[in-house]
C-alpha positions as CSV (number, residue, x, y, z in Angstrom):
1,M,-13.5,-27.4,-3.0
2,N,-12.0,-23.9,-1.9
3,V,-14.5,-23.4,1.2
4,S,-14.7,-19.8,2.7
5,A,-16.9,-17.7,5.1
6,T,-19.5,-15.5,3.1
7,P,-20.3,-13.5,1.4
8,H,-18.7,-14.2,-1.7
9,I,-17.9,-11.6,-4.2
10,R,-17.3,-12.5,-7.6
11,S,-15.2,-10.5,-10.6
12,N,-14.3,-11.5,-14.0
13,E,-11.0,-9.3,-13.2
14,S,-7.8,-11.8,-13.1
15,T,-4.5,-10.1,-12.2
16,S,-3.0,-10.5,-15.4
17,R,-5.7,-8.3,-17.1
18,I,-5.4,-5.6,-14.5
19,M,-1.5,-5.4,-14.8
20,L,-2.2,-5.7,-18.6
21,L,-4.4,-2.6,-18.4
22,V,-2.3,-0.9,-15.8
23,I,0.8,-1.5,-18.5
24,I,-1.4,0.2,-21.4
25,A,-1.9,3.3,-19.4
26,L,1.8,3.7,-18.6
27,L,2.8,3.9,-22.5
28,P,2.1,7.3,-22.9
29,A,4.0,8.3,-20.3
30,T,6.9,5.6,-21.5
31,G,6.5,6.9,-24.8
32,F,7.1,10.6,-24.3
33,G,9.9,9.9,-21.7
34,I,11.9,7.8,-24.7
35,Y,10.8,10.6,-27.1
36,N,11.9,13.6,-24.6
37,F,15.4,11.7,-23.2
38,G,16.3,9.7,-26.7
39,Y,17.8,5.9,-26.6
40,P,19.2,6.1,-23.1
41,A,15.3,5.7,-22.2
42,A,14.5,3.4,-24.0
43,I,17.4,1.3,-23.0
44,L,16.5,1.8,-19.5
45,V,13.1,0.7,-20.0
46,G,14.0,-2.4,-21.9
47,V,16.9,-3.5,-19.2
48,S,14.6,-2.6,-16.3
49,V,11.4,-4.9,-17.2
50,A,13.6,-7.9,-18.6
51,T,15.6,-7.9,-15.3
52,T,12.5,-7.3,-13.4
53,V,10.8,-10.5,-15.6
54,L,14.2,-12.6,-15.4
55,T,14.7,-12.2,-11.3
56,E,11.0,-13.4,-10.8
57,F,11.9,-16.2,-13.3
58,V,14.5,-17.6,-11.4
59,Y,13.6,-16.9,-8.2
60,E,10.5,-19.3,-8.8
61,K,12.6,-21.9,-10.7
62,I,15.4,-22.0,-8.3
63,M,12.6,-22.3,-5.4
64,K,10.5,-25.0,-6.9
65,L,7.5,-22.5,-7.3
66,P,4.7,-22.1,-9.9
67,V,6.1,-19.7,-12.7
68,T,4.3,-16.4,-12.2
69,V,5.7,-13.7,-14.5
70,S,2.6,-14.4,-16.8
71,D,0.6,-12.4,-14.5
72,L,2.9,-9.4,-15.9
73,S,3.0,-7.8,-12.5
74,A,6.9,-8.2,-13.2
75,V,6.3,-6.2,-16.3
76,V,4.8,-3.0,-14.1
77,T,7.3,-3.3,-11.4
78,G,10.2,-2.6,-14.3
79,L,8.0,-0.3,-16.1
80,L,7.5,1.7,-13.1
81,L,11.3,1.6,-12.0
82,A,12.2,2.6,-15.3
83,L,10.1,5.6,-15.3
84,N,11.4,6.8,-12.1
85,L,15.3,6.8,-13.2
86,P,17.0,9.7,-14.7
87,S,17.8,8.8,-18.4
88,S,21.8,9.2,-17.6
89,V,22.1,6.5,-15.2
90,P,23.8,3.7,-16.4
91,W,22.2,0.5,-17.0
92,W,23.4,-1.4,-14.8
93,I,21.7,0.4,-12.1
94,A,18.5,-0.7,-13.5
95,V,19.6,-4.1,-13.3
96,I,20.4,-3.7,-9.3
97,G,17.3,-1.8,-9.0
98,G,15.2,-4.5,-10.8
99,V,16.7,-7.4,-9.0
100,F,16.1,-5.4,-5.6
101,A,12.5,-4.9,-6.2
102,I,11.5,-8.7,-7.4
103,L,13.9,-10.4,-4.9
104,V,14.2,-8.2,-1.8
105,V,10.7,-6.5,-1.6
106,K,8.4,-8.6,-3.4
107,M,9.5,-12.5,-3.7
108,L,11.4,-12.8,-0.6
109,F,7.9,-11.4,1.5
110,G,5.6,-14.1,-0.5
111,G,5.3,-12.8,-3.9
112,I,2.5,-10.7,-5.5
113,G,0.2,-9.0,-2.5
114,Q,2.6,-9.8,-0.1
115,N,5.1,-7.2,-0.4
116,F,4.7,-4.2,2.4
117,M,6.0,-1.8,0.0
118,N,5.7,-0.8,-3.6
119,P,8.4,-2.7,-5.0
120,A,9.7,-0.1,-7.8
121,L,9.3,2.8,-5.2
122,G,11.8,0.5,-2.6
123,A,14.3,-0.2,-5.5
124,R,14.6,3.5,-6.4
125,C,14.8,4.9,-2.6
126,F,17.5,2.2,-2.6
127,L,19.1,2.7,-5.5
128,V,19.4,7.0,-4.4
129,I,20.9,5.6,-1.1
130,C,23.6,3.4,-2.7
131,F,24.0,6.1,-5.8
132,A,22.8,9.6,-4.8
133,A,25.0,11.1,-7.0
134,R,24.0,9.3,-10.2
135,M,20.4,9.7,-9.1
136,T,20.0,12.8,-8.7
137,A,21.8,13.9,-11.9
138,F,19.7,15.0,-14.2
139,T,20.4,16.1,-18.1
140,Y,18.1,17.8,-21.0
141,D,19.1,17.7,-24.6
142,G,22.8,16.7,-23.5
143,V,23.4,19.5,-20.9
144,S,23.0,18.7,-16.8
145,T,20.7,20.8,-15.1
146,A,18.7,21.1,-12.2
147,T,14.9,19.8,-12.1
148,P,12.3,22.6,-12.0
149,L,11.4,21.8,-8.7
150,A,15.3,22.1,-7.4
151,M,14.6,25.5,-9.3
152,L,11.6,26.2,-7.8
153,K,13.2,25.7,-4.1
154,A,16.0,27.8,-4.8
155,G,13.7,30.6,-5.5
156,E,14.0,30.9,-9.5
157,D,11.1,30.9,-12.0
158,V,10.1,28.3,-13.9
159,N,7.8,27.5,-16.8
160,T,4.8,25.9,-15.7
161,W,3.8,25.2,-19.3
162,N,6.6,23.2,-20.4
163,M,6.1,21.0,-16.9
164,V,2.7,20.2,-18.0
165,I,3.8,19.1,-21.3
166,G,7.1,17.5,-20.2
167,T,9.9,19.3,-22.5
168,I,12.0,19.4,-18.8
169,P,14.8,17.6,-17.4
170,G,13.6,14.5,-14.5
171,C,12.9,10.7,-14.5
172,I,11.8,9.3,-17.4
173,G,8.7,8.9,-16.8
174,E,7.8,11.6,-14.5
175,T,7.7,15.2,-16.7
176,S,4.3,15.2,-19.0
177,V,1.4,15.6,-16.6
178,I,-0.4,14.9,-20.1
179,A,0.8,11.5,-20.9
180,I,0.3,10.9,-16.7
181,M,-3.2,11.9,-16.6
182,A,-4.1,10.2,-20.4
183,G,-2.9,7.2,-18.8
184,A,-4.9,8.0,-15.4
185,I,-8.1,8.6,-17.0
186,F,-8.0,5.5,-19.1
187,L,-7.3,3.4,-15.6
188,I,-10.4,5.4,-14.0
189,L,-12.5,4.8,-17.0
190,F,-11.8,1.1,-16.4
191,D,-12.2,1.1,-13.0
192,V,-8.8,-0.1,-12.2
193,I,-8.2,2.5,-9.9
194,D,-10.2,4.2,-7.3
195,M,-10.2,8.2,-7.0
196,K,-10.3,8.2,-3.5
197,I,-6.5,7.8,-3.2
198,P,-5.4,10.4,-5.6
199,A,-8.1,13.1,-4.7
200,A,-7.3,13.0,-1.2
201,Y,-3.4,13.1,-1.5
202,L,-3.7,15.7,-4.2
203,I,-6.0,18.0,-2.4
204,T,-4.2,17.5,1.0
205,F,-1.1,18.2,-0.7
206,V,-2.1,21.5,-2.1
207,I,-3.5,22.8,1.5
208,F,-0.1,22.0,3.0
209,V,1.9,23.7,0.3
210,G,-0.7,26.9,-0.1
211,L,-0.4,27.3,4.0
212,F,3.3,26.8,4.4
213,G,5.2,26.8,1.0
214,K,7.3,30.0,-0.3
215,G,4.6,30.8,-2.9
216,G,1.2,30.5,-0.7
217,W,-1.7,30.5,-2.5
218,D,-0.3,31.8,-5.5
219,A,-1.5,29.9,-8.9
220,Y,1.8,29.8,-10.5
221,Y,3.5,28.5,-7.6
222,L,0.9,25.6,-6.9
223,T,0.5,24.6,-10.5
224,A,4.6,24.1,-10.6
225,Q,4.2,22.2,-7.7
226,L,1.5,19.5,-8.9
227,A,3.3,19.3,-12.5
228,G,6.7,18.7,-10.9
229,G,8.4,15.8,-9.7
230,G,6.6,12.5,-9.3
231,L,3.6,13.5,-8.0
232,M,1.2,13.0,-10.4
233,L,2.6,9.5,-11.3
234,G,3.1,8.6,-7.7
235,A,-0.3,9.7,-7.0
236,F,-2.3,7.6,-10.0
237,F,-0.1,4.6,-10.6
238,M,1.9,4.0,-7.2
239,A,0.2,5.6,-4.7
240,T,-3.1,3.0,-5.7
241,D,-1.2,-0.1,-5.8
242,Y,-3.7,-2.4,-4.5
243,A,-0.9,-4.8,-2.5
244,T,0.0,-1.5,-0.5
245,S,-2.7,0.6,0.0
246,P,-5.7,0.2,2.4
247,I,-8.7,-1.5,1.2
248,T,-11.7,0.0,3.0
249,P,-13.2,3.4,1.8
250,F,-12.1,5.6,4.7
251,G,-8.7,4.1,5.2
252,K,-8.1,5.3,1.4
253,I,-9.5,8.7,2.5
254,I,-6.7,8.7,5.2
255,Y,-4.1,7.1,3.6
256,G,-4.3,10.1,0.8
257,I,-4.3,12.3,3.6
258,I,-1.1,11.2,5.1
259,L,0.7,10.8,1.8
260,G,-0.4,14.9,0.9
261,L,1.0,15.6,4.4
262,L,4.4,13.9,3.9
263,T,5.0,14.9,0.6
264,G,4.1,18.8,1.4
265,L,6.5,18.1,5.0
266,F,9.1,16.7,2.4
267,R,8.8,19.4,-0.2
268,V,8.9,22.4,1.5
269,Y,11.1,21.6,5.0
270,S,13.2,18.9,3.8
271,S,16.9,19.6,1.7
272,S,15.6,17.8,-1.2
273,A,13.2,19.5,-3.7
274,E,11.3,15.9,-4.1
275,G,9.6,13.6,-1.3
276,V,7.1,11.5,-3.2
277,S,8.9,8.2,-3.3
278,Y,9.6,8.3,0.7
279,A,6.3,9.7,1.4
280,I,4.5,6.6,-0.4
281,I,6.7,3.8,1.1
282,I,6.7,5.6,4.5
283,S,2.8,5.4,4.2
284,N,3.0,2.0,2.7
285,L,4.1,0.7,6.1
286,L,1.4,2.7,7.9
287,V,-1.6,0.6,5.8
288,P,-2.2,-2.2,8.2
289,L,-2.5,0.3,11.2
290,I,-5.0,2.3,9.3
291,E,-7.1,-0.8,7.9
292,R,-6.9,-2.1,11.6
293,F,-9.2,1.3,12.4
294,T,-11.4,1.8,9.3
295,V,-12.8,-1.7,9.1
296,P,-16.5,-1.4,9.1
297,K,-18.3,-2.5,11.7
298,C,-20.0,-6.4,11.1
299,F,-23.6,-6.5,10.6
300,G,-26.1,-7.6,13.4
301,K,-26.3,-7.8,17.2
302,G,-22.8,-7.4,18.7
303,G,-21.3,-6.3,15.7
304,E,-19.7,-3.5,17.0
305,N,-17.4,-5.7,19.1
306,R,-16.3,-8.0,16.5
């Protein structure tokens, strides 16, 4: 028998079911990314997922641990990693990223639920550091080109409608706001994610960019900032990761505000046009501190001292 303190909260949800719902929710963005960038994107998705699953399986076999690949968390990590890669990177970069995500960020810290940052984003940032030129080179229709965010930062005009649809250069799964939001709505309807984090994130980001960005409160500028880069994918699919986000209601709001401030800071003041990945992993590191100061008080006499 497993004996634990009350209260007991029971649920029919399982890790594998939640991960399956996330995979289904990512299918629109994945499908559009493959349509938008062609077979190189499909190869990267397949290689990334296969690498993460195989890495977890081999590690658990070597360490004589129960094999947990059936919980589908490694599949989600591999899929998210692939969606955060430019379609032009060679397949071996996806392999390195997948091994780093599972082995270094996840398994060496205890496996699912014990990782201190989002494994896919941790791997992406690692790849950007190691292979900066390849990870920041984007092609579209066979032509090397700048992303709309880079053009916006340089003061050039961008087509916001194309950004919403997704017919733009960028990482495989981040270009189409429509596809991302279709998946996000699916997760919300199935109660997989809490809207506190995405809402606090996006509202804070818009306020920051409106106050300090070059375009101010211009609707065209704000729409481009929201639709560009990995903001929407990050807000709904990675910032909401159970293991690396706060569990307290007020903590989720604070976490979202920090995310919005950091993303706005990186986009407005740094040399890079993007900043979502670094904003999320830095905020992940602050989660234990956020939870410490936002834990609700216990009921009963003396609860405020506990």
